[in-house]
DRENZADREN-308522 format. One line per 3 residues: number of its first residue (from 1); their letters; for each residue x, y, z of C-alpha. Coordinates in steps of 0.02 Angstrom, whole numbers, padded with zeros to 5 digits. Layout:
<recs>
NUM> A> X/Y/Z ~ ...
</recs>
This chain:
<recs>
1> XXX> 05085/04942/07145 ~ 04956/05071/07092 ~ 04962/05110/06907
4> XXX> 04915/05273/06822 ~ 04832/05187/06674 ~ 04746/05026/06625
7> XXX> 04818/05028/06448 ~ 04958/05120/06360 ~ 04957/05109/06170
10> XXX> 05141/05111/06121 ~ 05166/05156/05940 ~ 05009/05265/05932
13> XXX> 05082/05374/05795 ~ 05103/05226/05676 ~ 04964/05173/05558
16> XXX> 04898/05025/05656 ~ 04933/05107/05825 ~ 04829/05255/05771
19> XXX> 04685/05139/05724 ~ 04696/05060/05897 ~ 04695/05230/05982
22> XXX> 04547/05284/05874 ~ 04453/05125/05921 ~ 04482/05152/06107
25> XXX> 04423/05332/06088 ~ 04264/05281/05998 ~ 04227/05139/06120
28> XXX> 04236/05257/06268 ~ 04381/05170/06355 ~ 04443/05252/06514
31> XXX> 04615/05263/06595 ~ 04719/05241/06440 ~ 04862/05338/06362
34> XXX> 04952/05356/06197 ~ 05140/05330/06187 ~ 05277/05353/06059
37> XXX> 05442/05438/06024 ~ 05379/05612/05979 ~ 05266/05717/06089
40> XXX> 05219/05831/05944 ~ 05168/05682/05835 ~ 05067/05610/05979
43> XXX> 04976/05776/05996 ~ 04944/05778/05809 ~ 04871/05602/05808
46> XXX> 04767/05636/05964 ~ 04684/05782/05874 ~ 04670/05686/05710
49> XXX> 04573/05541/05785 ~ 04460/05651/05891 ~ 04526/05591/06058
52> XXX> 04488/05703/06207 ~ 04612/05844/06228 ~ 04659/05778/06400
55> XXX> 04706/05604/06335 ~ 04875/05572/06419 ~ 05030/05565/06309
58> XXX> 05188/05471/06358 ~ 05356/05479/06270 ~ 05462/05323/06259
61> XXX> 05588/05254/06137 ~ 05633/05075/06093 ~ 05819/05113/06109
64> XXX> 05798/05191/06282 ~ 05771/05049/06406 ~ 05743/05168/06552
67> XXX> 05600/05256/06462 ~ 05520/05086/06424 ~ 05533/05031/06605
70> XXX> 05454/05194/06662 ~ 05313/05168/06537 ~ 05283/04991/06602
73> XXX> 05279/05048/06783 ~ 05136/05168/06744 ~ 05012/05046/06666
76> XXX> 04926/04880/06691 ~ 04941/04832/06507 ~ 05061/04886/06370
79> XXX> 04985/04869/06196 ~ 05125/04883/06069 ~ 05115/04897/05880
82> XXX> 05300/04942/05862 ~ 05377/04810/05750 ~ 05467/04716/05683
85> XXX> 05475/04657/05862 ~ 05642/04569/05837 ~ 05714/04742/05801
88> XXX> 05619/04849/05926 ~ 05537/04734/06054 ~ 05672/04654/06162
91> XXX> 05687/04786/06298 ~ 05499/04813/06309 ~ 05462/04629/06340
94> XXX> 05602/04622/06468 ~ 05533/04776/06557 ~ 05356/04706/06561
97> XXX> 05418/04540/06629 ~ 05521/04624/06764 ~ 05385/04747/06819
100> XXX> 05239/04625/06816 ~ 05154/04721/06676 ~ 05037/04636/06553
103> XXX> 05085/04647/06370 ~ 04998/04620/06202 ~ 05070/04636/06027
106> XXX> 05041/04591/05845 ~ 05193/04481/05827 ~ 05209/04356/05685
109> XXX> 05394/04321/05714 ~ 05408/04145/05787 ~ 05597/04138/05808
112> XXX> 05596/04299/05909 ~ 05447/04237/06010 ~ 05542/04079/06057
115> XXX> 05691/04182/06111 ~ 05576/04288/06221 ~ 05498/04131/06295
118> XXX> 05669/04063/06339 ~ 05727/04228/06411 ~ 05574/04293/06504
121> XXX> 05441/04160/06535 ~ 05504/04114/06708 ~ 05526/04296/06759
124> XXX> 05350/04335/06701 ~ 05282/04188/06801 ~ 05370/04254/06955
127> XXX> 05311/04435/06936 ~ 05136/04396/06871 ~ 05165/04479/06701
130> XXX> 05042/04409/06574 ~ 05133/04423/06409 ~ 05028/04380/06256
133> XXX> 05098/04381/06080 ~ 05004/04374/05913 ~ 04844/04467/05960
136> XXX> 04791/04516/05784 ~ 04739/04420/05628 ~ 04892/04318/05666
139> XXX> 04840/04224/05764 ~ 04678/04257/05858 ~ 04547/04195/05731
142> XXX> 04645/04035/05705 ~ 04694/04006/05887 ~ 04518/04037/05951
145> XXX> 04439/03948/05802 ~ 04529/03786/05843 ~ 04488/03808/06027
148> XXX> 04303/03831/05989 ~ 04304/03677/05877 ~ 04388/03570/06009
151> XXX> 04268/03629/06144 ~ 04122/03582/06031 ~ 04202/03414/05991
154> XXX> 04221/03372/06176 ~ 04040/03419/06208 ~ 03976/03317/06061
157> XXX> 04093/03167/06055 ~ 04176/03167/06226 ~ 04351/03193/06155
160> XXX> 04451/03319/06053 ~ 04484/03297/05868 ~ 04660/03231/05835
163> XXX> 04661/03308/05660 ~ 04607/03487/05622 ~ 04619/03579/05458
166> XXX> 04613/03768/05448 ~ 04550/03829/05279 ~ 04544/04013/05226
169> XXX> 04389/04013/05117 ~ 04377/04198/05079 ~ 04480/04350/05124
172> XXX> 04477/04529/05060 ~ 04616/04643/05118 ~ 04789/04572/05140
175> XXX> 04927/04571/05268 ~ 04987/04736/05338 ~ 05146/04826/05288
178> XXX> 05213/04788/05461 ~ 05183/04602/05434 ~ 05281/04603/05272
181> XXX> 05421/04702/05356 ~ 05426/04573/05495 ~ 05439/04431/05368
184> XXX> 05584/04518/05282 ~ 05671/04549/05448 ~ 05648/04367/05496
187> XXX> 05721/04304/05333 ~ 05868/04423/05349 ~ 05901/04360/05526
190> XXX> 05890/04179/05469 ~ 06019/04213/05335 ~ 06141/04271/05470
193> XXX> 06095/04141/05602 ~ 06050/03968/05534 ~ 05977/03917/05703
196> XXX> 05834/04037/05668 ~ 05790/03939/05512 ~ 05771/03784/05619
199> XXX> 05642/03873/05726 ~ 05549/03937/05574 ~ 05524/03764/05500
202> XXX> 05487/03674/05664 ~ 05299/03664/05699 ~ 05340/03647/05885
205> XXX> 05460/03794/05896 ~ 05350/03874/06031 ~ 05327/03717/06138
208> XXX> 05496/03696/06224 ~ 05514/03518/06286 ~ 05369/03449/06183
211> XXX> 05375/03376/06008 ~ 05214/03306/05935 ~ 05188/03200/05780
214> XXX> 05243/03247/05604 ~ 05140/03390/05534 ~ 05086/03431/05355
217> XXX> 05207/03552/05274 ~ 05074/03645/05173 ~ 05201/03700/05042
220> XXX> 05118/03630/04886 ~ 04943/03640/04812 ~ 04834/03489/04845
223> XXX> 04656/03429/04825 ~ 04565/03427/04992 ~ 04429/03295/04991
226> XXX> 04356/03361/05154 ~ 04295/03517/05063 ~ 04305/03453/04883
229> XXX> 04416/03595/04828 ~ 04596/03636/04784 ~ 04697/03721/04920
232> XXX> 04860/03818/04913 ~ 04994/03874/05037 ~ 04940/04011/05159
235> XXX> 05072/04139/05200 ~ 05025/04155/05383 ~ 05019/03968/05418
238> XXX> 05199/03959/05485 ~ 05155/04075/05630 ~ 04974/04025/05659
241> XXX> 05009/03839/05669 ~ 05148/03867/05797 ~ 05031/03970/05906
244> XXX> 04895/03837/05896 ~ 05020/03705/05952 ~ 05077/03818/06094
247> XXX> 04898/03838/06153 ~ 04881/03649/06156 ~ 05047/03638/06251
250> XXX> 04999/03770/06380 ~ 04830/03686/06408 ~ 04916/03521/06449
253> XXX> 04888/03441/06278 ~ 04702/03476/06287 ~ 04690/03436/06100
256> XXX> 04790/03276/06125 ~ 04976/03237/06120 ~ 04947/03169/05944
259> XXX> 04864/03328/05878 ~ 04894/03369/05693 ~ 04852/03539/05620
262> XXX> 04880/03633/05458 ~ 04817/03788/05368 ~ 04788/03813/05181
265> XXX> 04699/03939/05071 ~ 04551/03878/04968 ~ 04577/03915/04782
268> XXX> 04431/03982/04681 ~ 04356/03873/04545 ~ 04327/03688/04527
271> XXX> 04417/03550/04435 ~ 04561/03605/04326 ~ 04519/03788/04356
274> XXX> 04537/03763/04543 ~ 04700/03671/04519 ~ 04770/03810/04410
277> XXX> 04716/03941/04536 ~ 04799/03845/04678 ~ 04960/03832/04579
280> XXX> 04955/04018/04541 ~ 04933/04060/04725 ~ 05078/03947/04769
283> XXX> 05191/04040/04648 ~ 05152/04211/04723 ~ 05290/04288/04827
286> XXX> 05230/04439/04928 ~ 05410/04481/04973 ~ 05467/04501/04794
289> XXX> 05365/04658/04758 ~ 05373/04835/04824 ~ 05187/04852/04797
292> XXX> 05070/04861/04945 ~ 05080/04965/05102 ~ 05244/05005/05187
295> XXX> 05257/05006/05378 ~ 05161/05159/05434 ~ 05046/05153/05282
298> XXX> 04883/05064/05254 ~ 04715/05057/05166 ~ 04583/05193/05170
301> XXX> 04434/05181/05289 ~ 04327/05129/05140 ~ 04447/04989/05096
304> XXX> 04454/04931/05277 ~ 04265/04930/05288 ~ 04252/04829/05125
307> XXX> 04368/04695/05192 ~ 04319/04532/05276 ~ 04373/04352/05304
310> XXX> 04290/04183/05315 ~ 04385/04038/05394 ~ 04331/03856/05404
313> XXX> 04404/03733/05530 ~ 04371/03549/05504 ~ 04395/03425/05645
316> XXX> 04415/03242/05599 ~ 04409/03097/05722 ~ 04490/02926/05709
319> XXX> 04318/02845/05697 ~ 04257/02954/05555 ~ 04182/03090/05664
322> XXX> 04180/03267/05593 ~ 04143/03436/05667 ~ 04165/03608/05590
325> XXX> 04191/03784/05654 ~ 04171/03942/05550 ~ 04255/04104/05601
328> XXX> 04217/04269/05513 ~ 04276/04448/05529 ~ 04189/04604/05467
331> XXX> 04340/04713/05419 ~ 04500/04689/05320 ~ 04609/04567/05417
334> XXX> 04774/04663/05421 ~ 04711/04828/05489 ~ 04526/04853/05526
337> XXX> 04496/04686/05612 ~ 04670/04675/05688 ~ 04659/04844/05773
340> XXX> 04493/04796/05853 ~ 04558/04625/05908 ~ 04713/04687/05996
343> XXX> 04619/04828/06082 ~ 04487/04709/06148 ~ 04621/04585/06201
346> XXX> 04702/04721/06307 ~ 04533/04767/06381 ~ 04500/04582/06415
349> XXX> 04660/04573/06517 ~ 04605/04726/06616 ~ 04421/04687/06641
352> XXX> 04387/04501/06617 ~ 04535/04385/06648 ~ 04659/04366/06790
355> XXX> 04773/04218/06759 ~ 04951/04180/06807 ~ 05104/04265/06740
358> XXX> 05203/04193/06595 ~ 05211/04203/06407 ~ 05042/04151/06341
361> XXX> 04937/04134/06185 ~ 04766/04219/06176 ~ 04681/04048/06172
364> XXX> 04770/03975/06322 ~ 04751/04128/06435 ~ 04585/04203/06383
367> XXX> 04498/04071/06278 ~ 04309/04079/06266 ~ 04302/04238/06369
370> XXX> 04399/04329/06234 ~ 04300/04246/06094 ~ 04137/04303/06174
373> XXX> 04207/04479/06193 ~ 04262/04485/06011 ~ 04090/04426/05954
376> XXX> 04005/04559/06059 ~ 04118/04704/06016 ~ 04242/04673/05874
379> XXX> 04141/04603/05729 ~ 04199/04421/05739 ~ 04089/04267/05741
382> XXX> 04128/04091/05801 ~ 04005/03954/05750 ~ 04052/03776/05796
385> X> 03948/03619/05786
</recs>
């Protein structure tokens, strides 16, 4: 079926969607459109970001399944920033799966993702729809960082590392307002449906039919001898670790059936100061405060430009082998870097990668091709060895 567009950005009038549309405009992308509920708001954002006056605008609404299906039938890839996805994403994923349309989002909602896998993976395989969740800071730098480390380990040692640690060494700029809203929606859903809680605490929630070894919980501060520093819980670990395990699962246990992975945040300071800092981080509850951006809000361009992140991945072998991978990003993680990552992921699906239908992770479907693209265009670096 011929499609009118390569990419439709759904949610282009929201804060992150607008950043994506602005990025596509500035990068000179062709055959793309902006979509949302309100034509007048789409026109306003198109003018605000300096997009060409003839940039196509498409109206669609998350509570109108027919409009979502029509949107899907017009494009090769739907890029959606409309979350929380458990509230607004069901019909869009179903429509993409049914129409063979590729899909990328910024989802950090593992229980919803598992429900979508159960409901639509087989349909997507049949129609050729390549559905890819978590194409922002959660979880691309972590997913591709582990993949790069394992590729380097196989080249150097002839086998993958059975134990990998993800350590957030530095990060300026926090999670987005949409991420916090998604966390709150997930906790509210878990309160109503206890089965959701089971998915949230299961490291293998996204690997139906496969259960690996026991995994570190990462809930308490600890001293990490591998980096000689105190580490604390990392708020995004519950989603990132599940995506990393799903990549391993989709690649046929390429990291090993005994693969163990965790993520922690490195606390500043050494000795007792480091311990105190780790304990302070562990006590922080981002959901208890009304501070920070709301959905639809976000940092200024200056704040986004001042942001960055530095991630260390440590691979440890049974015989004492060690290999590291460092991943960095040049903008704040929740907005500036995320908007570039999801845009380039959508372009990667259009320009670089074919692949079978199904519900994928970025690492399992696009892997090194996407990592190379992000290094060339989106301000990320991957250094393994």
